[in-house]
C-alpha positions in Angstrom: -62.0 -101.7 14.3 -61.5 -98.6 12.3 -64.5 -96.6 11.4 -65.1 -93.9 8.8 -68.0 -91.6 9.4 -69.5 -89.4 6.7 -71.4 -86.2 7.3 -72.9 -84.0 4.7 -70.4 -81.5 3.3 -67.2 -82.8 5.1 -65.1 -85.9 5.6 -64.7 -87.3 9.1 -61.2 -88.8 9.4 -60.2 -91.6 11.7 -59.0 -90.7 15.2 -55.4 -91.8 14.7 -55.2 -89.6 11.6 -56.5 -86.6 13.3 -54.0 -87.0 16.1 -51.2 -87.3 13.5 -52.4 -84.1 11.8 -52.5 -82.3 15.1 -49.0 -83.4 16.0 -47.7 -82.3 12.6 -49.5 -78.9 12.9 -47.8 -78.4 16.3 -44.4 -79.3 14.9 -45.0 -76.9 12.0 -45.9 -74.1 14.4 -42.6 -74.7 16.4 -40.6 -74.8 13.2 -42.2 -71.6 11.9 -41.4 -69.9 15.2 -37.8 -71.1 15.0 -37.5 -69.6 11.5 -38.9 -66.4 12.7 -36.4 -66.3 15.5 -33.5 -67.1 13.1 -34.7 -64.4 10.8 -34.7 -62.0 13.7 -31.2 -63.1 14.6 -29.8 -62.9 11.0 -30.7 -60.0 8.8 -29.3 -58.6 5.5 -26.6 -56.1 6.5 -25.0 -55.6 3.1 -26.7 -56.0 -0.3 -24.2 -54.9 -2.9 -25.0 -55.3 -6.6 -22.6 -55.2 -9.5 -22.0 -51.9 -11.1 -21.0 -51.3 -14.7 -18.3 -53.5 -16.2 -15.0 -51.9 -15.1 -16.4 -50.6 -11.8 -15.5 -51.4 -8.2 -18.4 -51.1 -5.8 -17.9 -50.8 -2.0 -20.0 -51.1 1.1 -19.2 -51.5 4.8 -20.5 -53.0 8.0 -19.7 -53.1 11.7 -20.2 -55.9 14.1 -20.1 -55.3 17.8 -19.5 -58.9 18.9 -17.7 -61.9 17.5 -20.3 -63.3 15.1 -21.0 -65.8 12.4 -21.6 -64.1 9.0 -23.4 -65.6 6.0 -22.3 -64.7 2.5 -24.0 -65.3 -0.8 -22.2 -64.1 -4.0 -23.0 -64.5 -7.7 -20.2 -63.7 -10.1 -20.0 -63.5 -13.9 -18.3 -66.7 -15.3 -18.1 -66.3 -19.1 -16.1 -69.4 -19.6 -15.0 -72.2 -17.4 -11.7 -72.2 -19.1 -11.0 -68.6 -18.3 -10.7 -66.6 -15.0 -13.9 -65.1 -13.6 -14.8 -61.7 -15.0 -16.1 -60.5 -11.6 -15.0 -61.0 -8.0 -16.0 -60.2 -4.4 -14.1 -60.0 -1.2 -14.2 -58.6 2.4 -11.4 -56.5 4.0 -10.8 -55.9 7.7 -10.8 -52.1 7.7 -8.5 -51.7 10.7 -5.7 -54.0 9.4 -6.4 -53.8 5.6 -6.2 -57.6 5.5 -8.6 -59.7 3.5 -10.8 -62.0 5.6 -12.8 -63.6 2.8 -12.8 -63.7 -1.0 -14.8 -65.4 -3.8 -13.0 -68.6 -4.7 -12.8 -69.4 -8.4 -13.1 -73.1 -7.8 -15.9 -73.0 -5.1 -19.6 -72.8 -5.4 -22.0 -74.0 -8.1 -22.8 -73.1 -11.7 -26.1 -71.3 -11.6 -26.4 -71.4 -15.4 -23.9 -71.3 -18.2 -22.4 -68.0 -17.2 -23.2 -67.5 -13.5 -21.3 -69.0 -10.5 -22.8 -68.8 -7.0 -21.0 -69.2 -3.7 -22.7 -69.5 -0.4 -20.4 -69.4 2.6 -20.4 -68.8 6.4 -17.5 -67.5 8.3 -16.7 -66.3 11.9 -15.5 -62.7 12.3 -14.4 -60.9 15.4 -15.9 -57.6 16.4 -14.7 -54.9 14.1 -15.2 -52.8 10.9 -15.3 -54.4 7.5 -15.3 -53.3 3.9 -17.1 -55.3 1.2 -16.0 -55.1 -2.5 -17.5 -56.3 -5.7 -15.5 -55.7 -8.9 -16.4 -56.6 -12.5 -13.2 -56.9 -14.5 -11.4 -59.7 -16.3 -7.8 -60.9 -16.0 -7.5 -61.8 -19.7 -7.3 -59.6 -22.8 -10.5 -60.2 -24.6 -9.3 -58.5 -27.8 -6.0 -60.2 -27.9 -6.8 -63.9 -27.9 -4.1 -66.5 -27.5 -5.4 -70.0 -28.1 -4.1 -72.7 -25.8 -4.5 -75.7 -28.1 -6.3 -76.9 -31.3 -9.5 -77.3 -29.3 -9.6 -73.6 -28.5 -9.2 -72.8 -32.2 -12.0 -75.2 -33.2 -14.4 -73.9 -30.5 -13.8 -70.3 -31.5 -14.5 -71.1 -35.2 -17.7 -72.8 -34.2 -18.8 -69.8 -32.1 -18.1 -67.5 -35.0 -20.0 -69.7 -37.6 -23.1 -70.2 -35.5 -23.2 -66.7 -33.9 -22.7 -68.0 -30.4 -21.1 -65.8 -27.7 -17.4 -65.4 -28.4 -15.8 -64.2 -25.2 -12.7 -63.0 -27.2 -15.0 -60.4 -28.8 -15.7 -57.2 -26.8 -19.3 -56.8 -28.0 -20.3 -60.4 -27.1 -18.7 -60.1 -23.7 -20.3 -56.8 -22.8 -23.7 -57.8 -24.1 -23.9 -60.9 -22.0 -22.6 -59.0 -18.9 -25.4 -56.5 -19.2 -28.0 -59.2 -19.6 -26.9 -60.8 -16.3 -25.9 -57.6 -14.4 -29.0 -57.5 -12.2 -28.3 -61.0 -10.9 -24.7 -60.3 -9.9 -23.6 -59.1 -6.5 -22.9 -60.0 -2.9 -25.3 -60.3 0.1 -24.1 -60.5 3.7 -26.2 -61.4 6.7 -25.1 -60.8 10.2 -26.6 -61.1 13.7 -28.3 -58.1 15.4 -24.7 -57.2 16.4 -24.0 -56.1 12.9 -25.1 -52.9 11.1 -24.3 -51.3 7.8 -22.1 -48.3 7.4 -23.1 -45.4 5.1 -19.8 -43.6 4.9 -17.3 -46.3 3.9 -14.4 -43.7 3.8 -14.5 -43.5 7.6 -13.9 -47.2 8.1 -10.1 -46.8 7.6 -9.8 -44.2 10.4 -8.5 -46.8 12.8 -5.8 -47.9 10.4 -4.8 -44.3 9.8 -4.8 -43.2 13.4 -1.0 -43.8 13.6 -0.2 -42.7 10.0 1.9 -39.6 9.4 2.2 -39.8 5.6 -0.3 -41.0 2.9 0.1 -41.0 -0.8 -2.9 -43.0 -1.9 -5.4 -43.3 -4.7 -2.6 -42.4 -7.1 -3.9 -42.1 -10.7 -2.0 -42.8 -13.9 1.2 -40.9 -14.9 2.0 -39.4 -11.5 5.1 -38.7 -9.6 4.6 -37.7 -6.0 7.2 -36.8 -3.4 6.6 -35.9 0.2 9.1 -34.9 2.9 9.3 -35.9 6.5 11.8 -35.5 9.3 12.5 -37.7 12.3 13.7 -36.2 15.6 14.7 -39.6 17.0 15.2 -43.2 15.8 11.9 -44.7 15.0 10.4 -47.9 13.6 8.2 -47.2 10.6 5.4 -49.4 9.3 5.3 -49.3 5.5 2.1 -50.2 3.5 2.5 -49.9 -0.2 0.4 -51.2 -3.1 1.5 -51.0 -6.7 2.1 -52.8 -10.1 4.9 -55.1 -11.0 5.1 -57.4 -14.1 7.8 -60.0 -14.2 9.9 -58.1 -11.7 9.7 -54.8 -13.5 8.2 -51.9 -11.5 5.4 -49.8 -13.1 3.6 -48.3 -10.1 5.9 -48.3 -7.1 7.2 -46.5 -4.0 10.5 -45.8 -2.3 12.1 -43.8 0.5 15.4 -41.9 0.3 17.5 -39.8 2.6 17.3 -36.2 1.5 20.9 -35.5 2.5 22.7 -38.6 1.2 20.3 -39.4 -1.6 20.6 -43.1 -0.5 17.5 -45.2 -0.7 16.6 -46.5 2.7 13.6 -48.6 1.4 11.9 -49.5 -1.8 9.3 -51.9 -3.2 11.3 -54.9 -4.5 11.0 -58.7 -4.9 12.4 -59.1 -1.4 9.4 -57.5 0.3 6.5 -58.0 -2.2 3.5 -60.3 -2.1 0.4 -60.7 -4.2 -2.0 -57.8 -3.4 -5.1 -59.7 -4.6 -6.9 -59.4 -7.9 -4.7 -59.4 -11.0 -1.4 -61.1 -10.6 0.5 -57.8 -11.3 -1.0 -56.2 -8.2 1.7 -56.3 -5.6 1.8 -55.4 -1.9 4.5 -54.6 0.6 3.9 -54.8 4.3 7.2 -53.9 5.9 8.8 -52.4 9.0 12.0 -50.4 8.8 14.1 -48.6 11.3 15.2 -45.1 10.5 17.7 -42.8 12.2 17.0 -39.1 12.9 17.1 -37.1 9.7 15.2 -35.8 6.7 13.6 -38.2 4.3 11.5 -38.1 1.2 8.8 -40.7 0.3 8.1 -41.2 -3.4 5.5 -42.9 -5.5 5.6 -43.2 -9.3 2.8 -44.5 -11.6 2.8 -45.4 -15.3 0.1 -44.7 -17.8 -2.4 -47.5 -17.0 -4.0 -49.6 -14.3 -4.7 -47.4 -11.3 -7.7 -46.1 -9.4 -8.3 -43.8 -12.3 -9.1 -46.8 -14.5 -8.2 -50.4 -13.7 -7.5 -52.6 -16.8 -7.7 -55.8 -14.8 -9.2 -56.9 -11.4 -8.0 -54.4 -8.8 -6.2 -55.3 -5.6 -7.9 -56.1 -2.3 -7.3 -52.5 -1.1 -7.8 -50.3 -4.3 -8.2 -47.0 -2.4 -4.8 -47.5 -0.8 -3.0 -47.8 -4.1 0.1 -45.9 -3.2 2.1 -45.6 0.0 1.1 -45.2 3.6 3.7 -44.7 6.5 2.7 -45.3 10.1 4.3 -45.7 13.5 3.5 -48.6 15.8 2.6 -46.2 18.7 0.6 -43.0 18.2 2.8 -41.3 20.8 5.7 -41.5 18.4 3.9 -39.1 16.0 5.2 -36.1 18.1 8.7 -37.0 17.0 7.9 -36.6 13.3 7.4 -33.4 11.3 6.5 -32.8 7.7 8.1 -30.4 5.1 7.5 -29.5 1.5 10.0 -31.5 -0.5 11.7 -30.0 -3.5 13.2 -32.5 -5.8 16.2 -30.4 -6.5 16.6 -26.6 -6.0 17.1 -24.9 -9.3 17.8 -21.7 -7.4 21.1 -23.2 -6.1 21.9 -25.3 -9.1 25.3 -24.7 -10.8 24.5 -26.8 -13.8 21.1 -27.0 -15.5 21.2 -29.0 -18.7 17.5 -29.9 -18.8 14.7 -30.5 -21.3 17.2 -31.8 -23.9 15.9 -33.0 -27.3 17.2 -35.6 -29.8 20.8 -35.6 -31.1 22.3 -33.2 -28.6 25.6 -32.9 -26.9 25.6 -30.1 -24.3 28.3 -29.1 -21.8 28.5 -26.8 -18.9 31.5 -25.9 -16.7 31.9 -25.1 -13.0 34.8 -24.6 -10.6 35.1 -25.9 -7.0 36.7 -23.3 -4.8 36.7 -25.5 -1.7 35.9 -29.2 -1.4 32.2 -30.0 -1.1 29.6 -32.6 -1.8 27.4 -32.1 -4.8 24.1 -33.7 -5.8 23.7 -35.0 -9.3 20.2 -35.5 -10.6 20.2 -36.9 -14.2 17.4 -38.5 -16.3 18.2 -40.3 -19.5 17.6 -43.4 -21.6 19.1 -46.9 -21.2 18.3 -50.5 -21.8 20.1 -53.8 -21.4 23.0 -52.3 -19.4 23.6 -49.7 -22.0 22.9 -46.0 -21.9 21.8 -44.0 -24.9 21.0 -40.6 -23.4 23.4 -40.0 -20.5 25.9 -37.7 -18.8 29.4 -37.6 -17.3 31.8 -35.1 -15.5 35.4 -34.6 -16.4 38.0 -32.9 -14.2 39.6 -30.6 -16.8 42.8 -30.2 -14.7 43.6 -34.0 -14.8 41.3 -35.1 -17.6 39.9 -37.8 -15.3 36.3 -38.7 -15.4 34.9 -38.3 -11.9 31.4 -39.4 -12.6 29.5 -41.3 -15.3 25.9 -42.2 -15.7 26.2 -46.0 -16.0 23.1 -48.2 -16.3 24.0 -50.1 -13.2 23.9 -46.8 -11.1 20.5 -45.8 -12.3 16.9 -46.6 -11.3 13.7 -46.7 -13.2 12.5 -43.1 -13.7 8.9 -43.9 -14.3 7.0 -44.5 -17.5 8.8 -46.7 -20.0 11.4 -49.1 -18.4 14.1 -47.5 -20.5 13.7 -44.1 -18.7 16.5 -44.1 -16.1 17.4 -41.7 -13.3 20.6 -41.2 -11.3 20.1 -39.3 -8.1 23.2 -39.3 -5.9 25.9 -37.4 -4.1 29.7 -37.3 -4.8 32.5 -35.3 -3.2 34.6 -33.1 -5.4 38.0 -31.6 -4.7 39.2 -28.1 -5.7 39.4 -27.9 -9.5 37.6 -27.2 -12.7 35.0 -29.5 -14.1 33.0 -30.0 -17.4 29.6 -31.7 -17.3 28.5 -33.4 -20.5 25.1 -34.8 -21.5 24.5 -36.5 -24.8 21.3 -37.8 -26.5 20.7 -40.1 -29.4 18.2 -39.7 -32.2 15.0 -40.7 -30.4 13.0 -40.6 -27.2 13.8 -37.3 -25.5 12.0 -34.3 -24.1 8.8 -33.3 -26.0 9.4 -36.1 -28.5 8.8 -39.4 -26.6 8.4 -42.6 -28.5 7.3 -44.4 -25.3 5.9 -43.4 -21.9 7.7 -40.3 -20.6 9.5 -40.3 -17.2 7.9 -38.9 -14.1 10.0 -35.8 -14.2 10.2 -35.2 -18.0 11.3 -31.6 -17.8 14.6 -32.8 -16.1 15.7 -34.9 -19.0 19.4 -34.1 -18.9 21.5 -33.4 -15.8 21.1 -30.9 -12.9 23.9 -30.3 -10.3 23.6 -28.4 -7.0 25.4 -28.4 -3.7 24.0 -30.8 -1.1 24.0 -27.9 1.4 22.6 -24.7 0.0 24.9 -22.8 2.3 27.9 -24.2 0.3 26.8 -22.3 -2.9 29.8 -20.0 -2.4 32.1 -22.9 -2.9 31.0 -23.1 -6.5 31.7 -20.9 -9.5 31.1 -20.9 -13.2 33.9 -22.1 -15.5 34.6 -21.8 -19.2 37.5 -23.8 -20.8 38.0 -20.8 -23.2 38.9 -18.6 -20.2 41.2 -21.2 -18.5 44.6 -19.5 -17.9 46.3 -22.9 -17.6 45.6 -23.8 -21.3 48.7 -23.3 -23.4 47.4 -24.7 -26.8 44.1 -26.1 -27.8 43.2 -27.8 -31.1 39.8 -29.4 -30.8 36.7 -30.4 -32.8 39.0 -31.4 -35.7 37.2 -32.4 -38.9 38.2 -34.6 -41.9 41.4 -33.8 -43.8 42.8 -31.1 -41.5 46.3 -30.1 -40.5 46.2 -27.6 -37.7 48.9 -25.9 -35.6 49.1 -23.9 -32.4 52.2 -22.4 -30.7 53.0 -21.8 -27.0 56.0 -20.6 -25.0 57.3 -21.7 -21.6 59.3 -19.1 -19.8 60.8 -21.7 -17.5 61.0 -25.4 -17.2 57.6 -26.9 -16.2 55.2 -29.8 -16.2 52.6 -29.8 -18.9 49.6 -32.0 -19.4 48.8 -33.4 -22.9 45.4 -34.7 -23.6 44.8 -36.0 -27.2 41.9 -37.9 -28.8 42.2 -39.5 -32.3 41.8 -42.5 -34.5 44.0 -45.6 -34.5 43.7 -49.1 -35.8 46.0 -52.1 -35.7 48.9 -50.2 -34.2 48.7 -47.3 -36.6 47.3 -43.8 -35.8 45.3 -41.9 -38.5 44.1 -38.9 -36.6 46.8 -37.8 -34.1 49.0 -35.0 -32.7 52.6 -34.2 -31.8 54.7 -31.4 -30.2 57.7 -29.8 -31.9 60.4 -27.7 -30.2 60.8 -24.7 -32.5 64.2 -23.7 -31.0 65.9 -26.8 -32.4 63.2 -28.4 -34.6 63.0 -31.7 -32.6 59.8 -33.6 -31.9 59.5 -33.8 -28.1 56.4 -35.8 -28.1 54.1 -37.8 -30.5 50.9 -39.7 -30.1 51.5 -43.3 -30.8 49.1 -46.2 -30.7 50.9 -48.0 -28.0 50.6 -45.2 -25.5 46.8 -44.7 -26.1 43.8 -46.3 -24.5 40.2 -46.7 -25.6 38.4 -43.3 -25.7 34.9 -44.8 -25.7 32.6 -45.6 -28.6 34.2 -47.4 -31.5 37.4 -49.3 -30.6 39.4 -47.1 -33.0 38.7 -44.1 -30.9 42.0 -43.6 -28.9 43.1 -41.2 -26.3 46.2 -40.3 -24.3 46.4 -38.3 -21.0 50.0 -37.8 -19.9 52.3 -35.3 -18.2 55.6 -34.1 -19.7 58.5 -32.1 -18.2 59.6 -29.5 -20.8 62.4 -27.0 -20.6 61.8 -23.3 -21.3 61.4 -22.5 -25.0 58.9 -22.1 -27.8 56.9 -25.1 -29.0 54.5 -25.9 -31.8 51.5 -28.3 -31.4 50.4 -30.2 -34.5 47.3 -32.2 -35.3 46.4 -34.1 -38.5 43.3 -36.0 -39.5 42.6 -38.3 -42.5 39.5 -38.2 -44.7 37.0 -40.0 -42.5 35.7 -40.4 -38.9 36.2 -37.1 -37.2 34.2 -34.5 -35.3 30.7 -34.0 -36.6 31.0 -36.8 -39.2 31.6 -40.1 -37.5 31.5 -43.3 -39.5 31.3 -45.3 -36.3 30.3 -44.7 -32.7 31.8 -41.4 -31.4 34.2 -41.2 -28.4 33.0 -40.2 -25.0 34.2 -36.6 -25.4 33.7 -36.0 -29.1 34.4 -32.2 -28.9 37.9 -33.0 -27.6 38.9 -34.7 -30.9 42.3 -33.1 -31.3 45.0 -32.1 -28.8 45.0 -29.9 -25.7 48.2 -28.8 -23.9 48.0 -27.1 -20.5 50.0 -26.5 -17.3 49.7 -29.4 -14.9 47.7 -27.7 -12.2 48.8 -30.2 -9.6 52.3 -28.9 -9.7 52.1 -25.4 -11.3 49.8 -23.8 -8.8 47.8 -22.0 -11.5 
């Protein structure tokens, strides 16, 4: 029989109930002790709150043994239909590989604009970097509705003064309201400890590095030289910006002597670098022969460690290029040197810093065969060049080099900025270098982002080997002893003449540029023998070829054998389309509009 006893001031419970309470108290004591032990085993190692919007915050921790790590993250989620406006991730400091990141689709909605993720992962002993970034992957001020529903919802928000996430003020206001609740917290076992100096965490990764170009800000062009004493494998780690295959922040490596690229960031070696889709990463290994090399990095005017305009990559501090060797012992086979893009002290041609609507030329002679380096920066788009250069051998009138779009690379800044950096071999002879610019986008008057080496807009030429400078000399066509008659830069409505005499039979070269349409010539030249009054040569449409520019621009480059005697060279032009007053696209060599007669150097020995 169950009995209940009463005593003044307290209640006497049945025996069975008292035993049950005692058992529960004992279990509670055990559970409390277990919690205390768990708390002792798992403590907060990293507590990283959100900074201001547009800020990346970093912390670090080290774990001595393989451990389980607990992660709790709260991110700003302004709209379920849009990407998150903040993100968190963890990076292995020794490999620069992400080991965890906040998943857009994971976790639970804390309230209308907060998303919380609680996770637990296993990590090996090592050093780790923790990141929390508050950015967005969509342009708040440039809203593109996806459907009629988007339009209706936006109108309702505006009418009823609700938060409109396509409005900067609404977005920033709500972020500030929730900022104190945002962040990431990491708990580790006693084997884990926080790191105060996060910069030191990458020391392990950098222990085999011999060249670093990192943290590159906007509008920079950086070049560093290195030399290999023996063949080596090189580990390349590069982070940059690519949009739809176009490079905006990118790296490449070239041979200093041959100017050939030995590696570059390209679609073949790129992967997503985390964060915004345009963040791209290359982890590559290349084999290089002994020699001198230059490593380059070029950035445009936005999205860099200076100021990200979207969520940064997993490894924001390594935005740039890092070169390492697999074995630290190989570092002794590598040396560094100060790289000079092109030596102006040894340059034979320096047509640089050119403005709009210019056509400049410079001449040089090659005394002995040699290799020359051509460094030219101009403008091109869609396989066409607008500011570009070329080289003509004046002895043969052959074009030995031309700055075609296909031979150029992106020169930094706007995609239309193009650079040619290469080596060609030239034989003995006289050469004229041309560079022409159109009416917009040139040095000191850019209509888009300037190139990385803006002052070099134009063309610079120097010997590959500085010791070969004595193989080059200056050259002026006006002083060329091989020229017999020269009628050039002919304008509208002219009839010009020039005489020359041959003391003995010889081969002469005739180079003429004029206008011809439908089988008829309108600006053209001919040669008359003054001894007997006969015409020994005349420029006809059938003998001409296209001279560049408009199809009516015609040219002829031929060699004649003429007997000794006195000759008169004639050139006539009609009333339109001539030097300085073109009514259509000019020829490739506009200043040669006319006729030039000279000894054929290949046979005359002059």
